BAKEPA-593599 format. One record per residue (C-alpha): x negated, y negated, z. Coordinates in pm, 1 decimal, padded with zeros to 6 digits, always signed. Each point is the difference from the previous one (the first is absolute). Example, Ala and Ser with C-alpha at 12.3 -4.5 7.8 and 13.67 -1.06 7.14 Angstrom:
# BAKEPA-593599
[[-01230.0,+00450.0,+00780.0]]
[[-00137.0,-00344.0,-00066.0]]
# end
This chain:
# BAKEPA-593599
[[-02234.3,-00854.6,-00438.3]]
[[-00059.2,-00292.3,-00235.3]]
[[+00014.6,-00011.9,-00377.2]]
[[-00212.2,+00270.2,-00160.6]]
[[-00243.8,-00140.7,-00256.7]]
[[+00019.3,+00130.1,-00356.4]]
[[-00328.4,+00189.3,+00033.2]]
[[+00073.9,+00132.2,+00350.2]]
[[+00103.5,+00349.9,-00115.7]]
[[-00331.8,+00033.5,-00183.4]]
[[-00190.3,-00111.5,+00310.9]]
[[+00208.4,+00240.9,+00210.9]]
[[-00075.0,+00286.6,-00238.1]]
[[-00371.0,-00087.2,+00007.0]]
[[+00004.8,-00003.7,+00381.6]]
[[+00164.7,+00342.5,+00008.0]]
[[-00245.1,+00143.6,-00253.1]]
[[-00289.7,-00119.2,+00216.7]]
[[+00172.9,+00134.5,+00311.4]]
[[+00058.9,+00337.4,-00167.1]]
[[-00368.2,+00024.4,-00094.0]]
[[-00109.1,-00088.8,+00354.4]]
[[+00239.2,+00254.3,+00153.1]]
[[-00112.2,+00269.2,-00243.7]]
[[-00362.0,-00069.7,+00093.2]]
[[+00086.7,+00023.3,+00370.9]]
[[+00169.1,+00335.9,-00053.7]]
[[-00283.2,+00126.3,-00221.3]]
[[-00263.7,-00079.7,+00261.8]]
[[+00206.5,+00089.2,+00305.6]]
[[-00218.7,+00185.0,+00251.8]]
[[+00037.2,+00375.3,+00020.4]]
[[+00108.1,+00229.6,+00149.4]]
[[+00354.8,-00134.5,+00002.8]]
[[+00235.1,+00109.3,+00276.8]]
[[+00356.2,+00086.4,-00099.1]]
[[+00131.2,-00259.2,+00242.8]]
[[-00220.9,-00284.8,-00132.4]]
[[+00239.1,-00297.0,+00010.5]]
[[-00243.1,-00244.9,-00159.3]]
[[-00040.4,+00213.6,-00312.2]]
[[+00376.0,+00051.4,-00017.0]]
[[+00051.7,-00377.8,+00012.6]]
[[-00260.3,-00051.5,-00275.6]]
[[+00173.5,+00256.0,-00221.2]]
[[+00344.0,-00152.0,+00063.4]]
[[-00123.1,-00350.6,-00075.9]]
[[-00171.7,+00118.0,-00318.3]]
[[+00319.0,+00176.6,-00111.3]]
[[+00204.8,-00315.1,+00066.0]]
[[-00242.2,-00215.7,-00199.6]]
[[+00009.4,+00246.3,-00290.3]]
[[+00382.1,+00007.8,+00014.9]]
[[+00024.3,-00379.5,-00015.9]]
[[-00248.4,-00011.6,-00289.1]]
[[+00213.8,+00257.1,-00183.9]]
[[+00312.3,-00219.4,+00022.4]]
[[+00143.6,+00004.1,-00352.9]]
[[+00020.8,-00329.8,-00191.0]]
[[+00376.1,-00007.9,+00045.3]]
[[-00046.7,+00047.0,+00375.7]]
[[-00039.6,-00278.4,+00252.8]]
[[-00376.3,+00002.9,+00053.0]]
[[-00000.3,-00306.8,+00226.8]]
[[+00259.2,+00155.4,+00234.5]]
[[-00199.2,+00325.8,+00013.6]]
[[-00316.6,-00200.0,+00067.1]]
[[+00173.9,-00189.1,+00283.6]]
[[+00111.8,+00328.6,+00160.4]]
[[-00357.3,+00129.0,-00020.6]]
[[-00140.3,-00321.4,+00153.1]]
[[+00242.5,+00017.3,+00290.2]]
[[-00039.4,+00371.4,+00070.1]]
[[-00379.3,+00004.5,+00000.1]]
[[-00053.5,-00348.3,+00146.7]]
[[-00221.9,-00108.6,-00291.4]]
[[-00087.3,-00366.2,+00062.6]]
[[-00131.8,-00061.6,-00353.2]]
[[+00315.9,+00150.8,-00149.9]]
[[+00216.2,-00223.9,+00220.3]]
[[-00205.0,-00302.2,-00111.0]]
[[+00070.2,+00087.9,-00363.5]]
[[+00371.6,-00002.3,+00076.4]]
[[-00005.7,-00357.0,+00130.3]]
# end
């Protein structure tokens, strides 16, 4: 990982806010009926929860480190680009 630009955390937060909205829309319009064993919906819900958790990182927390963990776990190419 290179040097993080001064405005990178703001761009990271913006990316996550857009991602959270997109995930929420996917969940909202997910086709019904939903089977209990639906792995795709479970993955959507887990990803959305992770994004919300990172966005809720308190100011004294390490937002960039939380963002990097999110990017690695969910293989988010745009998030990884923001870390470079």
